N, C-alpha and C positions, 0 to 999 in steps of 0.2 A: 313576796314570799318566794323563797327558793324551793325548788322541787327536791324532795328527799326520798330515800328508800328506807322504809321502816319495817321492822319485824316486831310483832307484839302479841301478847295474850289478849283474848277478847272474850268477855262474857256478855251475851246479848239477852236482854229481858224485855218484856212488854211493859207498858206504862203501870200495870198493876203489880209488877215485881215478879211475874212468873218467868222462870228460866226457859229460854228458847234454845240457846246453844252456848257452848263454850269451846273455843278453838284457839289454835296458834296459827298466826298468819305471818308468812315469811316474804320479805322483799316486795312490799306493796309500795307503789309510787304514789306520792301525795298530790299529784296533779296530772292533768292531761289525759286521763282515761274516762271513757264514757261507754262502758261495756254493758250497762243495764243490769249487771249482777250485783253491784255494790252501789248503794245510793250516793249520789254526788255530794249530798250534804255531809255524809260520813267521811268521804275522802277529803273534802275541804276542811273538815274539823281536825284532820290529822296534821295540819301544817305546823311547822316550827316546833316539833317535838324534841325532847331531850331523852337520852337513854335513861331508863329507870322511871320516867315520868308516868304518872297515872292520870287518866283523863276520863271524865264522864261526858258522853255525847248523846244528847236527847234529840230525837227527830219525830216530828208529827207524821202521821200517815202520808200526808201530801208530800213531805220532804223525803220520805223513805221510799216505799214501793208503790205509792199512789193509793187511791181509794178503790175499794172493791167495786167492780163493774159487772152487774148481772148479765149484761149483753155479751160477756166473754164466756158464758156457760152455755154448753150445748147438751142436749140429750139426743143420742143417735142410736139407731139399731146396730147391734153387734155386727151383723152381716155387712154393714156398709163400710167397715174398716177391715183391711186385709188381715190383720192380726187380731181382730175383734174377739174371737173365741178364747184367746189365751190371756187377754188383758185383765189385770187386777188392780185394785185401789193403789194409788201412788205410782203406777207405771206412767210413763210419758209417751206421747205419740204425736206426730204431726198430722194435722187435719185442717180442713178448710173452715175458716171462721165465717160468720154471717156476712161479713163484708167482702168475702171472696178471697181474702189472703190466707196463705198457708201459715199456720202458727203452731207453736209447741203447746200442747195441752197436757194437763195432768188428769189422770182418771181419779174422780172423787167418789164415784158410786157405781156399783155394777148390779145388774139384775139379769135374769135369765136371757132376755132378748134385748135389753137396753143398756147403754153405758152413758154415764154423765161425765162430760169433759169440761175442764175449767182452765182457761188461759190466763187467769189472774195469777200474779206472783203469790206464792203461799203466805207471804206476810202482808199482802195488800190489805189496806184498811186498818192497820195496826200502828199505834204510836210505839216507837222503839227506843230503848235506852241501852247504849253500848258502854261497857266499862272496859277500858283498855290499860295495859301496862306495857310500855315499850321495852324491848330487850336489846335492840340494835337500831341505830339511826346513823345515816350518812347522807351526804349530798348526792343527788342523782347525777350521773354523767350526762353530757349532751346527747350521747347515743341512746341512753335509756329514755330520755325525755322525748327524742324524735320518734323512737319506737312506740312509746305510749300514744303519741298523737296520730300515728299512722294506723293504729288498730281500728278495724272496722267495727262500728257499733253493732251490738247484738241485742235487739230489743224484743226477743222472743217471749220473755216473761213479763212484759209490761202491757 
């Protein structure tokens, strides 16, 4: 399968049909990336597209953003985080996980003196269905393919 650069409209729903997002994605390479932000199964399913083609891509939670891991949830005192007093739900902050690694956490709950932080991807544990319609498709250049393979993986949300 040849690497392509595709642009497409995408509607993302969960398995029950609830709308999660609707976006336009421009210049996505169909192989060689492993950035942690887009499930590999989704990128793999983009292969051999034609302009104007519509495709439904279904991914289980394991194929998408993984299963929800309660070990990636921390409850910490506000004072233990430098910007703790100003944090609100959905803010993001780097903090030390239980395993000692610094990770990106999302604030999921705030109380007067405590903050709940979650390092799970917001879509972890959910089966996803992508409905795409391509607007542009072209073969990737060797330079674009090389660049995609050189990108440093960012697994902060896994």
